[in-house]
N, C-alpha and C positions, 0 to 999 in steps of 0.2 A: 462509544461504539454501540452500546445497547440501543440508544435512540436512533442511530443510523440504521441499524438492522431492522428496527420496527417501522421505519419510515422509508423503505426502499422505493416507494412510489414516486418520491421526489428525485431519485437518481442523483443525489448530491455526491460529488467526487470526494474521496477520502484520502488523506495523506498524513504523514508524520508532521509533527510540529517543525516549522522551519524558522531559522533565526537569521534576520536580515539586519545589516548595519543601520543604526539609528533607532531600531525598535526597542521597546521596553525590555524584551527578553535579551537583546544584544547588550544593553546597558548593564543589566543584572549579571550577564555572563562575564563581562569585563570586571565588574565589582567582585564577583565570586572567584576570580582567578582562573576561570575556564578558558578565557581568551587572554593569553599573555602577550602575544605579538599581533596587533590588529592588522598590520600590513600583510604578514604571512597568511593570516586567516582569510583575508579578502582574496589574496592570490589563489588560495586553495578553493575558494567558493564553498566553504564547508557549511552550507545552510542547514544541514541535518545534524549540527552539533548537538550532542547529548547533554542537555541542561536539566534533565529530569532527575528523579530519585531512583531511577532504574539503572542497573549496571550496564556497561557497554555491551556485554555479550547478549543479554536479554533484549536490549534496545535494538541491536542489529537484527535479531530474529524477528522481533515485533515489526520492524520496518519491512522485512521481507513478506511477512504474513499480510500486512496492510496492502502492500503492492500487489500480491497475488489476489487478494480479495477484490481490489479495484479492477483488475484485469479479467477476472473469471466469474464474478457474480454479475450476471447480465440480465437486463430486461429486454430480451432479444426479439427481433421480428425479421421476417424475410423480405427482401426488396422485390418489387415488381420488375424493376430494371436496374442492372448494375453493369455499366459498360464503360470501357476506356475511351476517352476523348482524344482528339488529335493532339499530338505532343506539342506542348506550349514552349516557345523559345525561352521564356523566362521562368515560368512556374513548373516546367517539366511535365511529368505524367499526372493527369487529372482524370476524374471520373464523373459520370452522370449517374446519380442514384435517385430512383423513384420508388417511394414506399408509401403504403397506406397506414395511417396512424391507427393502431389497434383500439385507441380510446375514443376518438371522435370520427374515424374513417376518412379524415381529410387526406387527399392525395398530395404528397409532398414531392416536389421535383427540385432536387439539388443538383446544381451544375458547377463544374470547376472545382470539385472536391479533391483535396490532396490528402493522401493517407500517410499517417506516421508509421514508420517501420517498426517502432517499438510498442505502439499502443493499439493500432488498428489492423493487426494481421488477421483477425477473425471477425471483428465487428467494429463499427464506428458509432460513437454516441452522437445522435442528432436530435434536434428539437423540432417538434411539430409546429408548423407556422400558424396553425389555427388554435389549438388548445394549449400550446407551450409545454406539453408533456415531452419527456426525454425517453428515447428508446435506443437500444443497441442494434443497429441494422447490420445484418450479416454481410461480410465482404468475401467470404470463402468461395462464392460462385462467380468471382470476377474473371476477366480474360486471362490468357496465358501469361501476359506481361504482369498482371496483378498477382498471379500465383507465384511467380518468381520473386516479386516484391514481398509477398507474404512470407516466403521461406527465409529471405534475408532478415526480415523483421523478427521472425521467430528465433533465429539463431542469436540475434543481438540481445533479445530479452532473456533468453535462457543463459546466455553467456554472462550477463550481468549478475544473475542469481548465482552462477557458479563462482564468480569472483567473490561475491559476498560470502558464500559458504567457505571458500578458501581462507578468507580473512578470519572467519569465526574459528576454523580449525587452527589457525595460527595463534589466536588468542588462547585457545584450549591448550595447545602445546607449550605456550609460554606461561602456564600456570595461572592464566587469567580466568579460568573456569571455576575458581573456588576450590573445593575439596575434591575435584575430579570424581564426582559422583557418576559411576558407570551407567546407571539407569538413565540419568538425565542426558548423558552424552549420546546414548543410543537413541533415546526418544527424539532429541533434537535432530539427529542425522536422518531418522525416518521421516520426520515432518518435512525437512528440506527436500528429501528425495521425492516424496509425493507431491510437494509443491512444484518441483522441477517438471515432473511428469504432467501435471495438470496444465501448466503453462504451454506444454507442447500441443495441447488440444483442449481448450476450455469448453468445447461443445460436446465432449465425450462424457456422458453421465457416469460411466464406470470410474473415470478418474476422479470425479467429484466425490464419489462414494469412498474410494480408497483414501483420499485425503481427509475426508470427514471421519473415517474410522480411526486414523492416526490421531487426529485432533481430539476425538473423544477419549482415546486411551490416555492422553496427557491431562485430561480434565477441562479442555477448552470447549465445553459443550455448546456455548453460544455460537461460536464460529462453525462448529460441526453441523449444527442445525441449518445454518445458512447454506452449506454445501449439499446437505441432503435434499433440501427444498429445491436447490438449483438443479440437482440431478433429476428430480421428478418433473420439473418444468421441461427439461430436455427429453425425458423419456418417462412418461407416466406409468409404464409397465415395469420399471426397475424395482424388483422386489427387495433387493438389498437396501436400496435407498429408503423404501417404505418401512422396512423393519428397523433400520437405524434411526429414522425419524420418530417412529412410535416409541422406541426405547428412550430416546433423548427427551421426548415430550411426555413421557409416562410419569406415574406417581413415584417412581423410585428416585427421581431427581427433584430437588427443590428449585424454586424460582431463582434463588441465589446461585445455584449451580449453573442454571441455564443462562444467567447473565454474565458468565465468565467467558471471555473471548480470547484471552491470552494468559499463558502461565509462565512461570519462571523456570529456566533451565540451568540457572547458575546461582550460587550463593556468594559470588564476588561482591565487592563493595561498589556502591554507585560513585559517580564522579565526586571528588572532594570539593565542597563549597567553602569558601572562606567565611568566617563568622562575622556577621555585620550587626551593627547596633540598630540600624533603621532600615525599613524596606525601601527599595528604589522605585518609587512611583511618582509620577509628576504631580505637582500641586493642582493641576487642572482637574485631576480625578478626585481631589479632596482627601487623599490618603498619603501619609508619610511626607518625606522630604522631596525636593525636586531632583531632577537628573543630576548626577555627580559630574565633577570636572574630570574627564577621563585623563587629560594631560597631567593633572595633579596626581591622580592615582598611579599612573605609570612612572612619574618622577619619584614618588614615595617608594614604589616597588624597587626601582633601580638603586635608590639610596639604601634600602634595607638589604639588598643582595650584594651591593658593591662595597 
């Protein structure tokens, strides 16, 4: 995450680790006992299976924060033209977007652009056809039809975050929060609340500052710095953002503090991994033994439990 934060000029999309059938992580998850029924797991399409050494509570909040970062830390620019095109019989509503690349000044004319209701409600990430730089082109100034589209997308995104928050509270109520540390519970709630508000309008510098303040209180100074800087890009006169950034980048914090982007809100145990004698890495990589026989593993497991 620290590398990503220091190389935002590349505008690389960031997401949680995803586990797909047949991948080395999938094979290890089967061996570790994290996937007991492969058919049910595929039916659920649980690609965000937690295979890390982080407990489920913290992994859930980390996933939310990564998603919020992806949707709100923008390298934004304003389009010269953003207009709805004639309704397409197959592709539906599309848009014509014309924008000048801030880096090389090339005029980009994108036609037939479809917007995602969960990703593009305020900006859409496009690539300059001349210098290949990526920028987030604002979509907020679209036509009335696009504005309705934006509202539906916004509700979908914030609704997803609410569902995630409800799942976290359910884990908390089921004693999955560890020792029920009250401060951690309050801190997690405040972070989620500010994240929810920020998703409501990622172009509002004040919401970035409010979210950054909460992150700083928890010790996630690296992520806080990202949002203070985003607030200043949106509004260079924002004094709260300037003060917060100066404090986070000042002498009172070490480089190690500033390299912390996520903190733990729970002392619960991570997912239990079965003890293995050998790493599960293919021979083609030159480490350990080859992929295991999954059918044999499941057969042995049924024998042990039957």
